[in-house]
N, C-alpha and C positions, 0 to 999 in steps of 0.2 A: 653681872653675868654677861651682858652684851659686850662689855669691854674685854672680859676674858675671852670671849669667843673671837672678837676681833683681833686681839693680841695673838691668840693661837693661830689664826690664819696668817698673820704677818710673819710669825717666827718660822712657819714651815715654808715660807716662800711662795705664798699664794696657793697652798694646796686646797683641795676640795673639802668643803664642809660636809658633814654627815647630814642625813635627812632630818634627824632630831634637831641638829643645830640650825639648819635652814629654817625649820618650822618655828624655833624659838626666836630667832632674829626676825621672822616675818611677823610675829606678834608684837614686837617692839618697833616696827617701822611705821612711817606715816602712810604708806600706801594702804588703800582699802581694797577689799575684794570687788570683783565685778558686780556681785549681787548688792553689796553696800553702795557701791557707786550708782547703780541703777536706781536703788532706793533714794539716794540723796538727790540725784538730778530729777527724778520724778516728783519727790515731795518738794524740792525747790521750784519746779515748774508750777506745781499746784499753788504754792504759796504766792508766787510771782503773778499768777493769773487772777488771784482773788481780788486785787484792787481794781481790776478792770470793771467789775460789777459796780463798785462805788463810783467810778468816774462815768460810767455809762448812764447810771440811774440818777446820781445826784449832781454831777457836774455837767450832764447832758452831752457827753462826748459820744456821739453816734458811732457805732461799730464800723459801719460801712465807709465813713469818713476818715476815721483815725486808725484803721486796721493796721497800717504799716507801723505807726508809733507803738500800738499795743504789742505787736510782734517783736519789734527790736527792743523795746524797754523790758518787756517780759523775759526775753531770752538772756539779756545781760543780767537782770536781777536774779534770774534762776541760777546763772552760773555763780554769781556772788554769793548767794545763799548756800548753794552746794559746797562751795569753797569753805564757808563758815561751818557748815556741818562737819566737814572732814576735820577742820582744826579743832573744833570743840570736842569731837569724839576722841581725838588723839590725846588731848589734854586730860580728859576725864578718865579714860580707860585704865591707866595705871593707878590713879588715885582710888578708883572704885575697886580694882583688883586687891589693892593693899588692905582696904577696909574689909572686904569679903573673905580674905585668905584664911583666917582663923576659923570662921564658921564653916567654910567649905571643908577645910582640912579635918575638922571634927566630924563632919558628916560622912566624908568618904572613909575615914578610919573606922567609924561606927559600922558602916556598910560591909567593910572588908575585914573586920576583926576576927571573924570566925573562919575566913578563908586563908589556910596556911600556905596555899600555892603561890599567893601573890607576894612578890618580893618588895623590899622597901622602895627600890627604884621604880617599880610599876605603880605603887601607891603614890609616889611623888609625881609621877608623870600624869596619873589620873587627876590628882589635885591641881596641877598646873593647868591642865587641859580644861577642867571644869571651871576653874577660877577665870581663865581667859574667856571662856565661852560666856560666862555670866557678866563679866566686866564688859565685854564687847556689846552684848545685848542692851545692858543698862545705859551704857555710854551712848549708843546709837539713839535709843528712845528719848533720853534727856537732851541730846543735841538737837533732834527734830523739834521737840517741844519748846525748848529754850529759844532757838534761833527764829522759829516761826512766830512765837509770841512777840519777840523783840522786833521782827521785821514788820509785822501787822500793826503793832503799837506805833512805831516810828512812822509808818506810812499814814496812819490816821492823824497823828499829831502834826506831822508836816503838811499834810493836805488840808486839814480843816482848822488848823490854828495859825501856823506860821505863814503858809502860802495861800490863804483862803482867798486873797484879793488878786492873785496872779492869773494869767491867762491859763485856761484849763489844760492845754497841751503842755505848757511849761510846768504847771502844778503836778500833772501826772508824771512827767519825766523826772523832776527833781525830787518829788516825794518818793517815788518807787525806787529809783536808782540811789537816792540819798540814803534811804533806810537800808537798802541791800548793802551799800557800801559801808555804812556804820556797822551793821551786823558782821561783815567780813573783817572790818578793822578790829572790832572788839574780840573777834575770835582768835586773833593773832597774839593776844596777851598771854603772859606766862602763867598767870594765877587766875 
């Protein structure tokens, strides 16, 4: 469908797309809404701040001494985690939409079976809208859960197993940024 719309635009010499076509293309793009972006950066920030407690209480890295390191590493980690959220959401959204399509179509058709005023095109639009809405929500929540779990697990393993004898500052930087980088790297996979 996306290729048809892109081909349609190129055949007309760059003519404007309709609002429906714009919305459809928007559903298939990698760009996220402002609301989703704020959610991703906020959640990424909270996930990146969580290891501070571990290093403050267990590795005895005082907040007043290491505040700059905490800010810089947490900001970089939050950005990498938010990047992973976006990539994971994009990869999942279309797979979830395909899996939910039949059930959603059945539900919408059942709701609208008695309404003779609704055309087939309107039914299809409602099915598409509902499918995208559900897929977007499920992909977002799964992306948050999966990436947070992977990041926190990686931080704990790096900090307390692999880098346990390292300098606390180096341990914090490498374990937090290493885990965030690994999460971001794994999110770029195709499957």
